[in-house]
ZASE-740843 format. One record per residue (C-alpha): x, y, z; residue in three letters. Coordinates in steps of 0.001 Angstrom, whole numbers, plus 500000, padded with zeros to 6 digits. Example, Ala and Ser with C-alpha at 12.3 -4.5 7.8 and 13.67 -1.06 7.14 Angstrom:
# ZASE-740843
512300495500507800ALA
513670498940507140SER
***
This chain:
# ZASE-740843
727415072535221304MET
725920075415219486PHE
728517075276216939ALA
727148071817215565ALA
724020073632214403GLU
725436077026213242VAL
728548075848211348MET
726577073914208477PRO
724896077452207842LEU
728042079296207707ILE
729345076927205160ASN
726495077712203094ILE
727877081088202656TYR
731336080139202528LEU
730441078006199542GLU
729424081075197743THR
732749082248198043LEU
735572081803195440ASP
738626079845196950LYS
740331082837197504THR
742432084356200818LYS
739087086369201826ILE
737578083179202156CYS
740261081338203832ASP
740354084293206383ILE
736537084364206953ILE
736618080603207374ARG
739504080875209983TYR
737645083703211800ALA
734346082138212219THR
735948078491213299SER
736112077442216748GLY
733625079874218331GLY
730559078750220415LYS
728222080161218175CYS
725708081154220678LEU
724499084396218952ARG
724016082341215575GLY
721954079718217541PHE
719769082382219284ILE
718816083526216058VAL
718303080498214401LYS
716370078960217313HIS
713855082244217350ILE
713400082064213662ILE
712488078317213969GLU
710164078624217066THR
708225081865216293ILE
709347082680212706GLY
708075083040209277ASN
711209082198207372CYS
711715079685204682ASN
714398076778206011GLU
716595077455202997GLU
716729081185204125ASP
717525080792207807ILE
721229080639206984TRP
721440084304206013GLY
720700085875209138PRO
722312083186211362VAL
725554083658209247THR
725291087215209672ALA
725353087601213171VAL
728413085335213545GLU
730135087052211023LEU
729567090442212898ILE
730717088905216096HIS
733732087399214378SER
734532090910212670SER
734303092447216455SER
736824089766217653LEU
739452090402214848ILE
739617094078215845VAL
739691093677219874ASP
742794091259219224ASP
744462093751217287LEU
747843095090219015PRO
746691098400219116CYS
743491097221221078MET
743428094595223637ASP
746559092655221793ASN
745527089081222379ASP
747639086623220656ASN
745365083779220994MET
741549083305220224ARG
739339080192220206ARG
742093077914220886GLY
744267079244217942LYS
746476082036217245VAL
744579085401216550SER
743606086343213015LEU
746302089069212889PHE
749232086857213751LYS
748179084237211378LYS
747389086437208347PHE
749112089918209424GLY
747959093376210941ARG
746631094825207425HIS
744870091666206629GLU
743267091676209584ALA
741987095210209527ILE
740541095012205786LEU
739196091502206291SER
737081092868209507SER
735710095729207206LEU
735003093198204456TYR
733334091110206577ILE
730968093729208729ILE
729928094910204821THR
728963090829204066GLU
727129090733207131SER
724548093725206411ILE
724372092677202478ARG
723126089078203859ILE
720809090611206087ILE
719486092714203753PHE
719257089964201140ASP
717504087886203394ALA
714632090329204572LEU
714092091418200820ASN
712659087616200073LYS
709973087915202763ASN
710317090860205264HIS
710735094125203312THR
708602096042205810GLU
711365095494208251ASN
714390096780206558ILE
713907100358207833PRO
713768099215211738ILE
716958096942210690LEU
718773100069209503ILE
717951101803212619THR
718807099020214857GLU
722159098472212941TRP
723245102165213651SER
721924102284217455ASN
722889098538218687LEU
725934097732216357LEU
727949100443214815SER
727507103104217590LYS
727294100837220766ASN
730215098331219833LEU
732475101178219275VAL
731591102869222660VAL
731902099533224276GLY
735365099285222761GLN
736328103066223513VAL
735143102195227220MET
737202099407227396ASP
740401100970226256LEU
739731103793228971LYS
738497106370226563GLY
736252109001227165ASP
732909108305225545VAL
731343111801226382ASN
734291112864224224GLU
733518110718221426TRP
729938110441221265PHE
728436112865224304ASN
727414109956226241ILE
727349110370229768HIS
727913106816231837THR
726017106420234902LYS
727764103308236207ASN
730666102399234384ARG
730785098573234814SER
726993098184233977ASP
727393100430230779ASP
730682098651229697LEU
728727095538229475VAL
725699097076228024LYS
727751098497225047TYR
730461095852224678LYS
728481092390225240THR
724974093139225514GLY
724599095222222150ALA
725382092378220109LEU
723243089895221955PHE
720358092419221713SER
720744092482218113PHE
720600088638217667SER
717386088528219725PHE
716232091363217542LEU
717045089811214292LEU
715181086832215333GLY
712153089140215837ALA
712539090584212691LEU
712136086980210546PHE
709100086644212705SER
705676087814213355SER
706512089084216892ASN
707140093075216635ARG
707531093496220326ASN
711029094836219766PHE
711617096231223003ASP
711280093009224612ASP
713766091476222353PHE
716133094074222952ARG
715802093621226656ALA
716425089573226393MET
719567090398224744GLY
720639092941227353GLU
719774090142230120HIS
721655087570228721LEU
724484089779227798GLY
724845090532231758PHE
724862086847232357MET
727409085821229915PHE
729735088691230597GLN
729526088274234604ILE
730085084548234196MET
732930085399231686ASP
734463087880234210ASP
734214085078237050TYR
736433082686234863LYS
739047085351234549ASP
738939087093237983LYS
742735085834238792ASP
743965087268235524THR
741965090448234616ASP
742766093822235469GLU
739971095347238069GLN
738557097944235749SER
738133095359233162ALA
736397092842235132ASN
733012093239236480TYR
733507090676239463ILE
736557092708240566LEU
734927096053239993SER
731617095218241711CYS
732223092563244287GLY
730977089016244223LEU
727984089801245902ASN
726575092507243813THR
727789090517240827SER
725889087561241904VAL
722709089352242417GLN
722864091363239058LYS
723272087847237418TYR
720202086679239443ILE
718148089577238387VAL
718991089212234827ALA
718470085365234603ARG
715044086054236262THR
714242088710233725ASN
715314086841230671LEU
713268083460232050ILE
710214085942232359ALA
710466087481228785LEU
711179084261227077LEU
707893082775228757LYS
705962085992227744LYS
707101085144223892HIS
706751081210224003LYS
710363080806223612LEU
711319079191227153TYR
711818076062225304THR
714252073204226012PRO
716831074957223410GLN
716928078056225341PHE
716981076523228964ILE
720086074798227442GLN
721386078285226702VAL
720972079454229950ILE
722379076164231583SER
725556076809229422SER
725907079934230857ILE
725247078885234296ASP
***
């Protein structure tokens, strides 16, 4: 549904690469997904942004590359050891473990280069903000989320004391990239209320994870599933609160559009 709008933009990037193995790996890694995060970036820029049409592919592609890179790492035998992803064998199964690790490093580096190139054209004033948010929302939070998912001690890793493990796992592992997607849209627009855009991503991340865990409640371990850990009633209430807060912020910033209603409905 969202991929139909996003994949052509990713193909613009793929066409800049030589016909090499890394191009084949990136094409494989990015195909078959929902492209929800890229769609969010695209729609925010198109609705309230200040970016030439031909430059939109950069930030949209970058966030999908980040997501794909995180999935490559997530599937590795030393992590979740998932053999299937997006209806096909996981990338490490298709290309090999070493190739998966090296390509994930390359992909994440490419994503930041693409964003910098795009900001340099029209929004150089936002580059310092990008560096800060990249460090906080992505490089740190995604690692914290993965450590928590593996039942590691995040206090030992980063001196982070979690108050509610289930809520914090969603915040770090899922909400961080959604928050970055909303924030990236804001960085390419005239809106500088970055706290609201981070919050929108956090609310949508909660909705996404709760619904995803509901689908997997019969197969997941209790500690890895929000529904099983917190109970159905608590999860429903959390979902309703997150949904209500998200809609309020979307309306505040004139983003409660048919497209974002469609995003919410797809999760509902």
